[in-house]
C-alpha positions as CSV (number, residue, x, y, z in Angstrom):
1,K,69.3,64.2,52.3
2,M,68.4,67.8,53.1
3,T,64.9,66.6,53.9
4,D,66.3,64.4,56.6
5,V,67.8,67.4,58.5
6,K,65.7,68.2,61.5
7,P,65.3,71.9,62.6
8,F,66.7,73.0,66.0
9,T,64.3,72.5,68.8
10,L,63.7,75.1,71.5
11,S,65.8,72.8,73.8
12,D,68.7,72.8,71.3
13,K,68.6,76.6,71.0
14,E,68.7,76.9,74.8
15,M,71.7,74.6,75.1
16,V,73.6,76.5,72.4
17,S,72.7,79.8,74.2
18,V,74.1,78.4,77.5
19,L,77.3,77.2,75.9
20,C,77.8,80.5,74.1
21,G,77.3,82.3,77.4
22,Q,79.8,80.1,79.1
23,A,82.3,80.6,76.3
24,A,81.9,84.4,76.6
25,I,82.4,84.2,80.3
26,A,85.6,82.1,79.9
27,I,86.9,84.6,77.3
28,E,86.2,87.6,79.5
29,N,87.8,85.9,82.5
30,A,90.9,85.2,80.4
31,R,91.0,88.8,79.3
32,L,90.6,90.1,82.8
33,Y,93.2,87.7,84.1
34,Q,95.7,89.0,81.5
35,K,94.9,92.5,82.6
36,V,95.6,91.6,86.2
37,E,98.8,89.8,85.2
38,D,99.9,92.8,83.2
39,S,99.1,95.1,86.2
40,Y,101.2,92.9,88.5
41,I,104.2,93.1,86.1
42,G,103.7,96.9,86.0
43,I,103.7,97.0,89.8
44,I,106.8,94.9,90.0
45,A,108.6,97.1,87.6
46,A,107.5,100.2,89.6
47,L,108.7,98.7,92.9
48,A,112.0,97.7,91.3
49,S,112.4,101.3,90.2
50,T,111.9,102.6,93.7
51,I,115.0,100.5,94.7
52,E,117.0,102.0,91.9
53,A,116.0,105.5,93.0
54,R,117.4,104.9,96.4
55,D,120.6,103.0,95.5
56,S,122.1,103.1,92.0
57,Y,124.2,100.0,92.7
58,T,121.1,98.0,93.4
59,A,119.6,98.6,89.9
60,G,122.2,96.7,87.9
61,H,122.6,94.2,90.7
62,V,118.9,93.0,90.7
63,I,118.9,92.7,86.9
64,R,122.0,90.5,86.8
65,M,120.9,88.6,89.8
66,A,117.5,87.9,88.2
67,E,119.3,86.5,85.2
68,Y,121.5,84.3,87.3
69,S,118.5,83.1,89.3
70,C,116.5,82.2,86.3
71,L,119.4,80.2,84.8
72,I,119.9,78.3,88.1
73,A,116.1,77.5,88.2
74,E,116.2,76.3,84.6
75,E,119.3,74.1,85.4
76,L,117.4,72.6,88.3
77,G,114.5,71.7,86.0
78,L,111.9,73.9,87.8
79,P,108.6,74.3,86.0
80,E,108.0,77.5,84.0
81,D,105.7,79.1,86.6
82,E,108.2,78.6,89.4
83,I,111.0,80.1,87.2
84,E,108.8,83.1,86.7
85,S,108.2,83.4,90.5
86,V,112.0,83.1,91.1
87,K,112.6,85.9,88.6
88,R,110.0,88.2,90.2
89,A,111.4,87.5,93.7
90,A,114.9,88.2,92.5
91,L,113.9,91.6,91.0
92,L,112.2,92.5,94.3
93,H,114.5,90.8,96.8
94,D,115.9,94.1,98.0
95,I,112.6,96.1,98.0
96,G,112.8,96.2,101.8
97,K,115.8,98.5,101.5
98,I,113.3,101.4,101.0
99,G,112.8,101.2,104.7
100,I,116.6,101.5,105.5
101,P,117.8,105.0,106.4
102,D,120.1,106.7,103.7
103,H,123.0,107.1,106.1
104,I,123.2,103.3,106.4
105,L,122.0,102.2,102.9
106,L,124.4,104.6,101.1
107,K,127.3,104.4,103.5
108,S,130.6,104.1,101.5
109,G,132.5,102.3,104.3
110,A,131.9,99.1,106.4
111,L,128.8,99.2,108.6
112,S,129.0,99.2,112.4
113,E,127.4,96.4,114.3
114,N,124.3,98.4,115.0
115,E,124.0,99.6,111.4
116,S,124.5,96.0,110.2
117,Q,121.6,94.8,112.4
118,I,119.3,97.6,111.0
119,M,120.4,96.6,107.4
120,K,119.5,93.0,108.2
121,T,115.8,94.0,108.7
122,H,115.4,94.6,105.0
123,P,114.2,91.1,104.1
124,E,111.4,91.2,106.6
125,I,110.4,94.8,105.5
126,G,110.3,93.5,101.9
127,S,108.2,90.5,102.9
128,R,105.7,92.8,104.7
129,I,105.4,95.0,101.6
130,M,104.7,92.0,99.4
131,N,102.2,90.6,101.8
132,N,100.0,93.6,101.0
133,M,99.7,92.3,97.4
134,V,97.2,89.5,96.4
135,D,98.7,86.1,95.5
136,M,102.3,87.2,96.4
137,D,102.7,84.9,99.4
138,G,105.2,82.7,97.7
139,I,107.3,85.6,96.5
140,S,107.0,87.2,99.9
141,M,108.5,84.1,101.6
142,V,111.4,83.9,99.1
143,I,112.2,87.6,99.8
144,K,112.0,87.1,103.5
145,H,114.4,84.1,103.6
146,H,117.0,84.9,100.9
147,H,119.6,85.5,103.6
148,E,119.1,82.2,105.4
149,H,122.0,79.8,105.4
150,F,121.7,76.2,104.6
151,D,123.2,75.3,108.0
152,G,120.8,77.5,109.9
153,N,123.2,80.3,110.7
154,G,121.5,82.9,108.5
155,Y,118.7,85.4,109.2
156,P,116.0,86.4,109.9
157,S,114.6,83.1,111.1
158,G,117.5,80.7,111.3
159,L,115.9,78.3,108.9
160,K,118.1,75.4,107.6
161,G,118.1,73.0,104.7
162,E,114.8,72.2,103.1
163,E,113.0,74.5,105.6
164,I,114.3,77.4,103.4
165,P,112.1,78.0,100.3
166,K,113.7,76.7,97.2
167,G,113.6,80.1,95.5
168,A,115.3,81.7,98.5
169,R,118.1,79.1,98.3
170,I,118.5,80.0,94.6
171,L,118.6,83.7,95.3
172,A,121.2,83.2,98.1
173,V,123.7,81.9,95.6
174,A,122.9,84.3,92.8
175,D,122.9,87.3,95.2
176,T,126.3,86.4,96.8
177,F,128.0,85.7,93.5
178,E,126.8,88.9,91.9
179,A,127.8,91.0,94.9
180,M,131.3,89.5,95.0
181,T,131.9,90.1,91.3
182,T,130.6,93.7,91.3
183,A,132.7,96.7,92.4
184,R,131.5,98.6,95.5
185,P,132.6,102.0,96.8
186,Y,134.6,100.3,99.5
187,R,136.2,97.4,97.6
188,E,137.2,96.0,94.2
189,P,135.3,93.1,92.6
190,L,136.6,89.6,93.1
191,P,137.7,87.7,89.9
192,V,135.0,85.3,88.7
193,S,137.3,82.3,89.5
194,R,137.7,83.4,93.1
195,A,134.0,84.0,93.5
196,Q,133.3,80.5,92.1
197,E,135.8,79.1,94.7
198,E,133.9,80.9,97.5
199,I,130.5,79.5,96.4
200,K,132.0,76.0,96.3
201,K,133.7,76.5,99.7
202,Y,130.5,77.4,101.4
203,A,128.3,74.8,99.7
204,G,126.6,72.9,102.4
205,T,127.1,75.6,105.0
206,Q,125.9,78.9,103.6
207,F,124.5,77.5,100.4
208,D,122.4,74.6,99.3
209,P,124.9,72.2,97.6
210,E,122.5,71.3,94.9
211,V,121.9,74.9,94.0
212,A,125.6,75.7,94.2
213,E,126.4,72.8,91.8
214,A,123.7,73.9,89.4
215,F,125.2,77.4,89.3
216,M,128.6,76.0,88.6
217,K,127.1,74.2,85.6
218,V,125.4,77.4,84.5
219,L,128.7,79.3,84.5
220,S,130.5,76.5,82.7
221,K,127.9,76.4,80.0
222,K,127.2,80.1,79.6
223,G,130.0,82.0,81.2
224,V,129.4,85.2,83.1
225,I,126.4,87.4,82.0
């Protein structure tokens, strides 16, 4: 009955007021988080564009490599947030090349030993750039170590096996395959079948065998992007 309904007490009103306040704070935090997230995506896009401005080859390379990397991560069953991190790392893996002199970066022929050593500094340069951004530690480490080899003979730190971040092991396969199958000023692209053979050949030495196998499955299912 309506007569049985008791009016809100002052305590009830205070509780409702507190709950509404907490809900408002939660909504505002979610809105601000989305703004921050959107800002980061914008920053990533801007950084990726700086690479494109330096080296036209790199622009198409990073987009294709990011697609390969995401497909590998999905094949490995990584959670959605890790797949997103892999994608961002792939898009920015060569950001350190903005610190490489043009006469080396844009050289049409093979690099000299000294030039090669300078070029090999780009993962660490990229890592330092990303370290200046909040909450980018994981991406920074993937960028730093994407040229490590599974057997420990890569650079810059000579990490091996599970010591290498998972994302970096994914990028290593995607990066190498994409580079082999793309024309460069000084060489023709390899046929896809030949590039696949190279990935299989160096699984366990240069590449994580699990990642290499996952990529072979991706190519079998989807073909070349």
